[in-house]
Rosetta silent file (secondary structure, phi, psi, omega in degrees, C-alpha in Angstrom):
SEQUENCE: XXXXXXXXXXXXXXXXXXXXXXXXXXXXXXXXXXXXXXXXXXXXXXXXXXXXXXXXXXXXXXXX
SCORE:     score description
SCORE:     0.000 S_00000001
   1 L     0.000  -41.035 -179.615   82.621  -12.506  -61.522 S_00000001
   2 H   -63.777  -36.077  179.731   83.314  -15.799  -59.746 S_00000001
   3 H   -67.488  -35.835  176.722   82.967  -14.157  -56.324 S_00000001
   4 H   -65.866  -38.468  178.493   79.548  -12.789  -57.312 S_00000001
   5 H   -66.574  -41.080  177.548   78.523  -16.260  -58.457 S_00000001
   6 H   -62.683  -42.153  179.930   79.701  -17.788  -55.180 S_00000001
   7 H   -63.719  -42.302  179.122   77.789  -15.147  -53.241 S_00000001
   8 H   -63.468  -44.653  178.458   74.626  -15.787  -55.262 S_00000001
   9 H   -62.576  -39.647  177.675   74.848  -19.552  -54.742 S_00000001
  10 H   -61.800  -43.222  178.829   75.379  -18.930  -51.016 S_00000001
  11 H   -65.051  -42.490  178.617   72.291  -16.737  -50.810 S_00000001
  12 H   -62.285  -43.165  177.370   70.225  -19.293  -52.709 S_00000001
  13 H   -61.447  -41.204 -179.752   71.378  -22.072  -50.389 S_00000001
  14 H   -62.760  -41.087  178.648   70.531  -19.940  -47.376 S_00000001
  15 H   -65.427  -44.825  179.371   67.006  -19.309  -48.667 S_00000001
  16 H   -62.217  -42.299  179.001   66.437  -23.004  -49.395 S_00000001
  17 H   -65.882  -43.254 -177.631   67.746  -23.907  -45.932 S_00000001
  18 H   -64.697  -23.071  177.722   65.676  -21.233  -44.160 S_00000001
  19 L   -89.587    3.460  176.615   62.522  -22.664  -45.727 S_00000001
  20 L    79.262   17.666 -177.390   63.299  -26.095  -44.316 S_00000001
  21 L   -94.785   -0.061 -176.741   63.974  -27.670  -47.699 S_00000001
  22 L  -141.122  129.490  177.194   67.582  -28.602  -46.929 S_00000001
  23 L   -63.808  152.243 -176.639   69.015  -30.436  -43.906 S_00000001
  24 H   -59.459  -42.950 -178.641   71.451  -28.438  -41.781 S_00000001
  25 H   -64.456  -39.106  178.221   74.423  -30.744  -42.463 S_00000001
  26 H   -65.028  -43.346  178.448   73.867  -30.539  -46.225 S_00000001
  27 H   -59.937  -49.269 -178.552   73.588  -26.754  -46.016 S_00000001
  28 H   -64.007  -40.329  177.951   76.773  -26.432  -43.962 S_00000001
  29 H   -64.711  -40.919  178.652   78.710  -28.802  -46.245 S_00000001
  30 H   -65.490  -41.087  178.248   77.564  -26.901  -49.332 S_00000001
  31 H   -65.245  -37.558  176.175   78.547  -23.572  -47.765 S_00000001
  32 H   -61.184  -42.217  177.892   81.962  -25.024  -46.895 S_00000001
  33 H   -61.593  -42.705 -179.610   82.424  -26.020  -50.536 S_00000001
  34 H   -62.762  -45.818 -177.370   81.511  -22.542  -51.716 S_00000001
  35 H   -75.108  -16.396 -179.473   83.908  -20.866  -49.283 S_00000001
  36 L   -82.512   -4.210  177.772   86.714  -23.315  -50.038 S_00000001
  37 L    92.251   25.260  178.280   87.037  -22.005  -53.572 S_00000001
  38 L   -54.922  152.445  178.306   85.248  -24.777  -55.408 S_00000001
  39 L   -76.672  133.053 -179.704   85.101  -24.357  -59.135 S_00000001
  40 L   -69.668  128.531  179.236   81.780  -22.936  -60.348 S_00000001
  41 L   -59.077  149.037 -178.699   79.960  -25.519  -62.529 S_00000001
  42 H   -56.294  -28.738  179.311   79.716  -24.632  -66.245 S_00000001
  43 H   -54.661  -39.701 -177.726   75.936  -24.346  -65.897 S_00000001
  44 H   -83.346  -14.879  179.077   76.373  -21.129  -63.896 S_00000001
  45 H   -92.490  -17.306 -175.880   79.041  -19.706  -66.229 S_00000001
  46 L   -71.129  129.459  178.959   77.045  -20.203  -69.421 S_00000001
  47 L   -69.492  150.109  177.949   75.496  -16.980  -70.733 S_00000001
  48 L   -82.720  132.877 -178.713   71.744  -16.837  -71.111 S_00000001
  49 L  -125.128  141.210  172.375   70.616  -16.663  -74.739 S_00000001
  50 L   -73.522  153.746 -178.582   67.263  -15.911  -76.264 S_00000001
  51 H   -53.271  -38.922 -179.502   65.966  -18.622  -78.642 S_00000001
  52 H   -72.145  -14.795  177.680   66.602  -16.427  -81.680 S_00000001
  53 H   -94.774   -0.861 -173.436   70.206  -15.936  -80.529 S_00000001
  54 H   -52.987  -36.899 -177.790   70.804  -19.672  -80.159 S_00000001
  55 H   -69.537  -22.133 -179.729   72.931  -20.024  -83.256 S_00000001
  56 H   -95.038   -8.813 -175.512   75.387  -17.427  -81.934 S_00000001
  57 L  -102.872  123.405 -177.724   75.567  -18.828  -78.415 S_00000001
  58 L   -67.625  -17.952 -178.103   77.965  -21.703  -77.795 S_00000001
  59 L   -92.257   -7.633 -177.222   75.826  -22.890  -74.864 S_00000001
  60 L   -69.631  144.942  177.832   72.586  -23.130  -76.819 S_00000001
  61 L  -120.217  152.616  178.532   71.164  -26.579  -77.399 S_00000001
  62 L   -71.373  124.094 -177.891   68.808  -27.772  -80.110 S_00000001
  63 L   -94.368    2.165 -179.158   65.314  -27.916  -78.584 S_00000001
  64 L   -93.530    0.000    0.000   63.772  -29.932  -81.417 S_00000001
């Protein structure tokens, strides 16, 4: 699962870079971090929950 997440982040970075929204050095440094085995931030590991499932999802936050 972590390798799929790394691959997805890499593809997203590549798209952002190809559209000129990211400087080359930032892109290359970010890709180096991905390939070096950086730990995936919790944001990307948290499962997606529908609002009605919020009480069962440990990642859900109160929106009120």
